[in-house]
mmCIF file of the C-alpha atoms, coordinates in Angstrom:
data_MODEL
# 
_entry.id   MODEL 
# 
loop_
_atom_site.group_PDB 
_atom_site.id 
_atom_site.type_symbol 
_atom_site.label_atom_id 
_atom_site.label_alt_id 
_atom_site.label_comp_id 
_atom_site.label_asym_id 
_atom_site.label_entity_id 
_atom_site.label_seq_id 
_atom_site.pdbx_PDB_ins_code 
_atom_site.Cartn_x 
_atom_site.Cartn_y 
_atom_site.Cartn_z 
_atom_site.occupancy 
_atom_site.B_iso_or_equiv 
_atom_site.pdbx_formal_charge 
_atom_site.auth_seq_id 
_atom_site.auth_comp_id 
_atom_site.auth_asym_id 
_atom_site.auth_atom_id 
_atom_site.pdbx_PDB_model_num 
ATOM 1  C CA . MET A 1 1  ? 27.009  -10.843 29.864  1.00 0.00 ? 1  MET A CA 1 
ATOM 2  C CA . ASP A 1 2  ? 23.496  -12.163 30.476  1.00 0.00 ? 2  ASP A CA 1 
ATOM 3  C CA . ARG A 1 3  ? 22.092  -8.799  29.563  1.00 0.00 ? 3  ARG A CA 1 
ATOM 4  C CA . ARG A 1 4  ? 23.778  -8.916  26.185  1.00 0.00 ? 4  ARG A CA 1 
ATOM 5  C CA . LYS A 1 5  ? 22.343  -12.351 25.463  1.00 0.00 ? 5  LYS A CA 1 
ATOM 6  C CA . ALA A 1 6  ? 18.848  -11.182 26.448  1.00 0.00 ? 6  ALA A CA 1 
ATOM 7  C CA . GLY A 1 7  ? 19.168  -8.203  24.128  1.00 0.00 ? 7  GLY A CA 1 
ATOM 8  C CA . ARG A 1 8  ? 20.288  -10.379 21.229  1.00 0.00 ? 8  ARG A CA 1 
ATOM 9  C CA . SER A 1 9  ? 17.521  -12.927 21.674  1.00 0.00 ? 9  SER A CA 1 
ATOM 10 C CA . GLY A 1 10 ? 14.930  -10.145 21.885  1.00 0.00 ? 10 GLY A CA 1 
ATOM 11 C CA . ARG A 1 11 ? 16.372  -8.607  18.752  1.00 0.00 ? 11 ARG A CA 1 
ATOM 12 C CA . ARG A 1 12 ? 16.143  -11.966 16.963  1.00 0.00 ? 12 ARG A CA 1 
ATOM 13 C CA . VAL A 1 13 ? 12.468  -12.230 17.865  1.00 0.00 ? 13 VAL A CA 1 
ATOM 14 C CA . TRP A 1 14 ? 11.721  -8.755  16.518  1.00 0.00 ? 14 TRP A CA 1 
ATOM 15 C CA . THR A 1 15 ? 13.798  -9.358  13.398  1.00 0.00 ? 15 THR A CA 1 
ATOM 16 C CA . ALA A 1 16 ? 11.923  -12.587 12.681  1.00 0.00 ? 16 ALA A CA 1 
ATOM 17 C CA . ALA A 1 17 ? 8.578   -10.853 13.219  1.00 0.00 ? 17 ALA A CA 1 
ATOM 18 C CA . VAL A 1 18 ? 9.511   -7.977  10.912  1.00 0.00 ? 18 VAL A CA 1 
ATOM 19 C CA . ASP A 1 19 ? 10.702  -10.428 8.252   1.00 0.00 ? 19 ASP A CA 1 
ATOM 20 C CA . ARG A 1 20 ? 7.359   -12.264 8.352   1.00 0.00 ? 20 ARG A CA 1 
ATOM 21 C CA . ILE A 1 21 ? 5.429   -9.000  8.101   1.00 0.00 ? 21 ILE A CA 1 
ATOM 22 C CA . CYS A 1 22 ? 7.551   -7.830  5.157   1.00 0.00 ? 22 CYS A CA 1 
ATOM 23 C CA . MET A 1 23 ? 6.986   -11.094 3.308   1.00 0.00 ? 23 MET A CA 1 
ATOM 24 C CA . ARG A 1 24 ? 3.231   -10.856 3.834   1.00 0.00 ? 24 ARG A CA 1 
ATOM 25 C CA . LEU A 1 25 ? 3.212   -7.259  2.614   1.00 0.00 ? 25 LEU A CA 1 
ATOM 26 C CA . ALA A 1 26 ? 5.210   -8.244  -0.457  1.00 0.00 ? 26 ALA A CA 1 
ATOM 27 C CA . VAL A 1 27 ? 2.711   -11.007 -1.254  1.00 0.00 ? 27 VAL A CA 1 
ATOM 28 C CA . ILE A 1 28 ? -0.253  -8.660  -0.748  1.00 0.00 ? 28 ILE A CA 1 
ATOM 29 C CA . ILE A 1 29 ? 1.310   -6.039  -3.032  1.00 0.00 ? 29 ILE A CA 1 
ATOM 30 C CA . ALA A 1 30 ? 2.047   -8.654  -5.712  1.00 0.00 ? 30 ALA A CA 1 
ATOM 31 C CA . VAL A 1 31 ? -1.548  -9.941  -5.584  1.00 0.00 ? 31 VAL A CA 1 
ATOM 32 C CA . LEU A 1 32 ? -2.969  -6.420  -5.818  1.00 0.00 ? 32 LEU A CA 1 
ATOM 33 C CA . LEU A 1 33 ? -0.764  -5.603  -8.797  1.00 0.00 ? 33 LEU A CA 1 
ATOM 34 C CA . ALA A 1 34 ? -1.846  -8.823  -10.512 1.00 0.00 ? 34 ALA A CA 1 
ATOM 35 C CA . LEU A 1 35 ? -5.512  -7.950  -9.894  1.00 0.00 ? 35 LEU A CA 1 
ATOM 36 C CA . VAL A 1 36 ? -5.047  -4.447  -11.314 1.00 0.00 ? 36 VAL A CA 1 
ATOM 37 C CA . ALA A 1 37 ? -3.330  -5.861  -14.386 1.00 0.00 ? 37 ALA A CA 1 
ATOM 38 C CA . ALA A 1 38 ? -6.142  -8.413  -14.855 1.00 0.00 ? 38 ALA A CA 1 
ATOM 39 C CA . ALA A 1 39 ? -8.806  -5.713  -14.518 1.00 0.00 ? 39 ALA A CA 1 
ATOM 40 C CA . GLN A 1 40 ? -7.067  -3.473  -17.040 1.00 0.00 ? 40 GLN A CA 1 
ATOM 41 C CA . THR A 1 41 ? -6.754  -6.378  -19.448 1.00 0.00 ? 41 THR A CA 1 
ATOM 42 C CA . ALA A 1 42 ? -10.430 -7.243  -18.988 1.00 0.00 ? 42 ALA A CA 1 
ATOM 43 C CA . LEU A 1 43 ? -11.396 -3.679  -19.952 1.00 0.00 ? 43 LEU A CA 1 
ATOM 44 C CA . HIS A 1 44 ? -10.004 -4.343  -23.432 1.00 0.00 ? 44 HIS A CA 1 
ATOM 45 C CA . ILE A 1 45 ? -12.492 -7.184  -24.008 1.00 0.00 ? 45 ILE A CA 1 
ATOM 46 C CA . ASP A 1 46 ? -15.717 -5.862  -25.550 1.00 0.00 ? 46 ASP A CA 1 
ATOM 47 C CA . GLY A 1 47 ? -17.983 -8.425  -23.877 1.00 0.00 ? 47 GLY A CA 1 
ATOM 48 C CA . ILE A 1 48 ? -16.724 -7.734  -20.351 1.00 0.00 ? 48 ILE A CA 1 
ATOM 49 C CA . ARG A 1 49 ? -16.239 -3.973  -20.508 1.00 0.00 ? 49 ARG A CA 1 
ATOM 50 C CA . PRO A 1 50 ? -19.935 -3.016  -19.955 1.00 0.00 ? 50 PRO A CA 1 
ATOM 51 C CA . PHE A 1 51 ? -20.037 -5.027  -16.724 1.00 0.00 ? 51 PHE A CA 1 
ATOM 52 C CA . LEU A 1 52 ? -16.928 -3.339  -15.335 1.00 0.00 ? 52 LEU A CA 1 
ATOM 53 C CA . SER A 1 53 ? -17.507 0.252   -16.441 1.00 0.00 ? 53 SER A CA 1 
ATOM 54 C CA . LYS A 1 54 ? -20.608 2.315   -15.677 1.00 0.00 ? 54 LYS A CA 1 
ATOM 55 C CA . THR A 1 55 ? -19.403 4.922   -18.155 1.00 0.00 ? 55 THR A CA 1 
ATOM 56 C CA . GLU A 1 56 ? -19.478 2.323   -20.916 1.00 0.00 ? 56 GLU A CA 1 
ATOM 57 C CA . ARG A 1 57 ? -23.088 1.416   -20.043 1.00 0.00 ? 57 ARG A CA 1 
ATOM 58 C CA . LEU A 1 58 ? -24.202 5.053   -20.007 1.00 0.00 ? 58 LEU A CA 1 
ATOM 59 C CA . GLU A 1 59 ? -22.450 6.036   -23.225 1.00 0.00 ? 59 GLU A CA 1 
ATOM 60 C CA . GLY A 1 60 ? -24.969 7.523   -25.626 1.00 0.00 ? 60 GLY A CA 1 
ATOM 61 C CA . VAL A 1 61 ? -27.742 7.787   -22.995 1.00 0.00 ? 61 VAL A CA 1 
ATOM 62 C CA . PRO A 1 62 ? -29.127 11.328  -22.581 1.00 0.00 ? 62 PRO A CA 1 
ATOM 63 C CA . ARG A 1 63 ? -28.375 12.978  -19.236 1.00 0.00 ? 63 ARG A CA 1 
ATOM 64 C CA . GLY A 1 64 ? -32.000 13.045  -18.063 1.00 0.00 ? 64 GLY A CA 1 
ATOM 65 C CA . ASP A 1 65 ? -32.547 9.302   -18.691 1.00 0.00 ? 65 ASP A CA 1 
ATOM 66 C CA . ARG A 1 66 ? -30.016 8.103   -16.122 1.00 0.00 ? 66 ARG A CA 1 
# 
C-alpha cells in the first residue's frame, strides 16, 4: 500500500512539472508568433522596410557596388 502512495505522489510531481513546462512553451510560442506577425506587418510600412530588409536597401544598386 505504501508503494502505491509513493508512486502516486511521484507521478503528481512529474505531472505538475510537465504542466509547468507545457505552459511555458505555450507562452513562448505565442510570443514568437506575435513577433513574427509584428515583423511582417512592419515590412508593409515604407519608412521601416529599408531598416528591416537588406534586399530593399540594395534594390537598384549595381552588383559591383555592394
